C-alpha positions in Angstrom: 60.5 319.2 287.5 61.8 315.9 289.0 62.7 313.5 286.1 63.9 309.9 285.8 64.3 307.3 282.5 62.4 304.5 281.9 63.8 301.9 281.0 63.8 298.0 281.8 66.6 295.9 280.0 69.3 295.2 281.9 71.5 292.7 279.8 72.5 292.6 276.4 69.9 292.8 273.4 69.7 292.7 269.6 66.4 294.7 269.4 66.0 298.5 269.3 66.3 300.2 272.8 64.0 303.1 273.4 64.6 305.4 276.6 62.0 307.6 278.2 62.5 310.8 280.2 59.6 310.7 283.1 59.5 314.0 284.2 57.3 314.8 287.2 55.1 316.6 286.8 54.2 314.9 283.4 53.6 318.2 281.9 53.9 322.0 282.5 51.7 325.2 280.7 55.2 326.0 278.8 56.4 322.1 278.1 59.5 320.5 278.5 62.6 321.5 276.5 65.1 317.4 276.7 68.8 317.0 276.0 69.9 313.1 275.9 73.8 312.5 276.5 75.9 309.5 275.7 78.9 308.5 277.8 81.1 306.1 275.7 84.7 307.5 276.7 84.0 308.7 280.5 82.9 311.5 279.0 79.1 312.5 278.8 78.6 314.6 275.5 75.0 315.6 273.9 73.2 314.1 271.4 73.0 316.5 269.0 69.7 317.0 267.3 67.6 314.7 269.9 65.0 317.0 271.7 62.4 314.4 272.3 61.0 312.7 275.1 62.2 309.4 273.7 65.8 308.2 272.5 65.4 305.4 270.7 69.0 303.3 269.9 69.4 300.4 267.5 72.7 300.4 266.4 74.9 298.1 268.1 76.1 300.1 270.7 77.7 300.0 274.8 77.3 303.5 276.4 75.4 305.1 279.5 72.5 307.4 278.8 71.5 310.6 281.0 68.3 313.2 280.0 68.6 316.7 281.2 64.7 318.9 281.1 64.1 322.2 281.8 60.2 323.9 281.0 59.8 326.0 278.2 59.4 329.0 280.6 63.0 328.5 281.5 62.7 326.3 284.6 65.8 323.9 285.4 67.5 322.5 283.8 67.5 319.6 285.7 69.0 315.7 285.1 67.7 312.5 285.4 68.1 310.8 288.8 69.6 307.6 287.0 71.6 306.3 284.3 71.7 303.6 282.0 74.0 301.3 280.3 72.3 300.0 276.7 74.1 297.2 275.2 72.9 296.5 271.4 74.7 293.9 269.9 72.7 292.9 266.4 75.8 291.2 264.6 75.7 287.5 264.6 78.7 285.6 265.9 81.8 284.5 263.3 82.6 280.9 262.9 86.2 279.4 263.6 87.3 276.3 262.0 90.7 274.6 262.8 92.4 271.4 262.5 91.8 270.4 258.8 94.8 268.8 257.3 95.8 268.9 253.7 98.7 266.0 253.7 98.7 262.9 254.8 98.9 262.2 258.5 99.0 258.5 260.7 98.0 260.6 263.9 94.5 261.6 265.1 93.4 264.6 264.3 90.1 266.8 265.7 88.6 269.6 263.4 87.1 272.4 265.5 84.0 274.5 265.0 84.1 277.4 267.7 82.6 280.8 267.7 84.1 284.3 267.9 81.9 287.5 269.0 83.3 290.5 269.7 80.5 292.6 271.4 78.4 290.3 273.5 80.5 287.3 273.6 79.6 283.6 272.6 77.1 281.8 274.3 78.8 279.1 276.8 77.1 276.3 275.2 77.9 277.3 271.0 81.3 278.0 272.6 83.0 275.1 270.5 82.4 271.4 269.1 84.9 269.0 268.1 84.6 266.1 265.9 87.9 263.9 266.8 88.9 261.4 263.8 90.9 258.5 265.2 90.2 256.0 262.4 91.8 256.4 258.8 90.2 258.8 256.5 90.2 260.2 253.4 87.1 262.8 252.9 85.9 266.2 252.3 83.1 266.4 254.7 80.8 269.4 255.5 80.6 270.4 259.3 77.7 272.2 260.3 77.3 273.7 263.9 74.9 276.7 265.2 77.0 278.8 267.2 74.9 281.5 269.4 76.0 284.8 271.0 74.8 286.5 274.6 72.4 288.8 272.7 70.2 286.0 270.6 72.0 286.6 267.4 72.6 283.2 265.9 74.7 281.7 262.5 74.8 278.0 261.0 78.3 277.6 260.5 79.0 275.2 257.4 82.2 274.5 255.9 83.5 271.8 253.4 86.7 270.1 255.1 89.6 268.0 253.8 90.4 265.1 255.8 93.7 262.9 255.1 94.7 260.2 257.8 95.8 256.5 257.2 96.7 254.3 259.7 96.4 251.4 257.8 99.9 249.7 257.4 101.3 248.3 254.4 100.9 244.7 252.9 103.6 242.5 251.2 102.6 240.0 249.0 105.4 237.1 248.2 104.6 234.8 245.3 107.5 232.0 244.3 107.6 231.3 240.6 109.5 228.0 240.0 110.4 226.2 236.7 111.2 223.1 235.8 115.0 224.0 236.6 116.3 222.7 240.2 118.4 225.9 240.3 115.9 228.8 239.3 112.8 230.0 241.2 111.2 233.5 240.8 110.4 235.4 244.0 108.0 238.2 243.4 107.3 240.6 246.1 104.2 243.0 245.4 103.6 246.0 248.0 100.2 247.3 248.5 99.1 250.2 250.5 95.8 251.9 250.2 95.0 255.1 249.9 98.1 257.3 250.5 100.7 254.5 248.6 104.0 253.4 249.2 107.7 254.9 249.8 110.1 253.7 247.7 
């Protein structure tokens, strides 16, 4: 017999993949015996317990597959004339936050939300989003951003990030209190700074 593999996907997917052996002729009087092989580390190994015409892969995997068939009467075996790389990634990417500060600063800061995916990789258009903070701000704001990977998985990042930025200078108010005596006067200095307070 002549055998081929029917498989249309050529890139990452988050769906099950079905490989189908395509023998020629399609059938024989004695039937066919199928053996599927998987190559993950530069070596093909027999997939035990699989002897059907179809091989279904549903877990996360990056591997190359081929099939060998023989007739029930003992003709063969014949290896498939082609092999196929299967890339399945069903795991959503993960979110990474950086730039948050928990102490006061008078500098600009940037909150960054980025995508991390160790399988298919992050989609280029959702790789990172930046939120620059250039003015005084004290808050616990929620930063949400949807990330995607190259297999079609997505995840909504959502986290509450502390921000402590104070660029406003403190102020000094002077008040002079006089008395009826020409030789005495009292000056009162009031320091004001909001929200960080002032250093004594």
